[in-house]
Residue, then its C-alpha position, 0 to 999 in steps of 0.5 A: m857679459p854686459e851689452r856693451t861688451r856682447a855689442c863690440a864682440r858682434a861687431v868684430l865677428a860682423l867683420l870677420v863674416a864679411a871678409a869670409a864671404l869676399m875670401t871664400p868660394g863656397p863649401a868645396a874650394h878644390a875639386n878633390e874635395t868631397p861636398l859638406p852634408d845636407s844634414f850639416l848645411a841644413a842645420l846651419r841654415t835652421a839656426g839662421i847661420p850663414q856658410s860665411a860665418t862657419s869654416a870646416v875641415i874634414q882631414p884623413l889621417d890614414g888613407g880615408a877617401l873622406v876630403a872637406a873643407l869651407n872657409r879653411d884659411v879664414p881666421r876665427s875665433p876658437a874659444s877654447t879649441m886653443k888650448l889644443l896649440t898650448t897642449y901640444a905644444a908643451l907635451r911636445t917641448l916639455g915632454p909628458a913627465y914634466a912637474w911643478h915643484t912648491d916648496i915650503a922653506l925655512l926663513g928665520s930659525r928653528d928651535g925644535a918644535i919652534v919656528r922663530g921668524d918667517l915660513g916661506l910658500r914658494g910657487g913654481g906655477d903649478p896649475s893643479l895645486v889642490i887642497e890635498q896637495l897642500w894639505l900634504l905639505v903641511q903634514k910633511v912640516r908637522g912630521l918634522g916635529v914643527r909645532d909652533l909658527r911665530g912669524d908670517l908665512v911669506l908667499d913668493r909669487s914670483a916665477f910669474a912676471l904678470p900685471p895685475h888680473d881683473s877678473a871682471a874684465f872678460d865679462g863682468e862675472a868676477l866671482r866666476s872661477y873661470n875667471v881666475g888669473p894666473d898665479a905662481l902660487l896658485v891653491n885649489y884653483g882660488s875657488i870655493a865651493y859652496t854646496f846645499v844639502p836639503d834636509v827634508a825632515r828638518n825643513t832646512v838646508h845644510v851649507l858645507t863650504l870647502p875648503p875650509l877657511a879659517g875666519s870663516q862665517a859663512p852660514a851652516t844652513v839656509r832656509a828651505a823653499a817649496g817650489a821648483c829648483g829653476d834658478w836656485r842661485g838666483k833664489l838665495r840672493a846671495d851677497f859676497s860683497r864680504p867674502f869670509v861673512p857670505v850672506f844668503r837672504g833667500a831660500f833654497p829649494l828643496d826640490c834641487g837636491e845637492r847642488s855646489w856653487n863654485l866662487a872665487p870671491l877671496a883675492p890670492t894672498p887671502y885666500v891661500g893664508a886662510v886655508f893654511r891656517a886652517l890646514w895647519e890648525s887642524s893638525g895640531g899646530r900654532w900659529s901667530g904671525e900673519v900671511r904677506e907677499g915676498l921672496v924666498p931666498a934661493g938658498a933658503p933651507l927647504l923644509a918641504t917640497h911638493l911635486s906636482k902630477p906629470l904634464a900628461e895628466v895636467v893636459r888631461d885636465i886642461n882639455k877634458y874639462s876646459n880649465n882655463v887657468m890650468a892652460q894659461h899656466l901651461f902656456l906660461t911655463f912653456g914660453a918660460e921653459r924655452a926662454g927663461w924664467p919669470a914667465s910672461f905671456e908675452r915671452s910665451r906668445t913669442e916663443l910658441r910662435a918660434w916653435l910652430d915655425a920650426a915645427g913646420l906649422p906656421m900659423p901668419e893668421l894667428v893671434i893668441e893672448n892667453g893659451a886658453g881661448l877666453s879671449r875676445v881677440a884670440r884668432v886661427s884658422a881652422g886649417s891652422l887646427a887641422r895641420l896641427l891635429a894632423d902633425a900631432y897624431a903623427s908625433p910621439v905624444m900623439p897617444e897623451l893628446m888624443a886620451s886628453l880630448p873629451v870622448v863624445g857622448v861619454d866624458g868631459t864637456a863632450a858628455k852631452r854631445g851627439g854625433a860618433v857617440g864613443a868614436a870621436h876624441v874632439k877639444t870643444g869651444l863655447l863663447d857667446d857668440v862662438r861655437a866650435i869643435a876640433g879633434y879626431v873621429l874613428a869612422a865606421s871603416g876603421r879610418r881616422y880623421v881630424v875634423v874641425a869646425i868653427v862657427n862665429h856668428e850671433r847665433a852660434g848658441g844654436s850650431q850644436a845640431a850641425l856640428d853633431a851631424l857633421l862629427e856623425w856624417v865623417h863617422r858614417a861616410g868616412 
């Protein structure tokens, strides 16, 4: 993150910390609450993090005796734990079997194997349309006997009504895949994976580019280097200013083994066009037109339709791996299905507040920007997240939501964490100056608890030991 942006974020957090110090009496706010464990508080002190910069809530779900809270009602930046609001609201509103459609429509005329005129590719907001599914769509059209496209490929993104996306706005990292913006016709998350495979026998490194892109001139190899792996990306001295002709002026250390670098250097329209052309031509088809944006009329005859995987599986991908653009797609879809298409963030924010109020989960402190937590303005309290998780536990979609959360020490974003290993399902949150966990812990007693902890501080990066200690304490003492 640029230093100026970091400084602004720290100033905001400092104000919140000061407010928290005035608003809260201490670790145990109520007489019936258990004091938070010394292991947690000591780890915070060791990291140089004051209690006023931390919120925590421990809440029993099935008769357990452990109840604790610290700064329960202080609004904090939740990072990716905000995805819990989006995924739970969507599961309750849309249902676990909800799916998105992506269509290929005939806009011109067909003469046997030849399409004279344009072909339309209409997106419905599918957050999980990866290269394999687009390949299947192409195969469906080819299976109908279509071989020669003599018009343009028209990309219809009208399901989302969004302003232009600035991928560098959040932290200046315009090429990073986590900064890809929502797109009603998002394909493969807009990403390109450059995989570097050392060939020690030939003293070279092979470069594999996926997905295949028509017109790409990525090098087949880069120079090999001796020495420790270290900052292998920096050592490549990469230049992506011409996305179809990436340049690697440096070398790749052989000691690194195989590594992949996921980036999003292309704008959405040329990206989809290059991927579609590569898939179409590799299947034996011909295409003499170009790619452009436009609208597919509602009555246009369909040649092929792809139905996404069900929402329950999409939610699992969002929460296990904290996929930001998928979460934003789901947030947009939630609002549009309740209030009408096209989707917009403003509509989704309004609808989420209405849904929370109707569900008996009012969150007056809530500030939600895009539903993913990739935000410097988003705010929610640990108490609100705990109430949401308790409500979800008693809901019909509890199995789908809990199964979507990373298991500590096992998978997803919690695979390398400690504390209640194998017994905690928690959504993690990570931004500069923010660390958070929110989820469920199965105690050794057989009781289950909601656990939420959020740290907003310039030293938040050092809080993992404290958060792990809190999970472990709930597991052992709950």
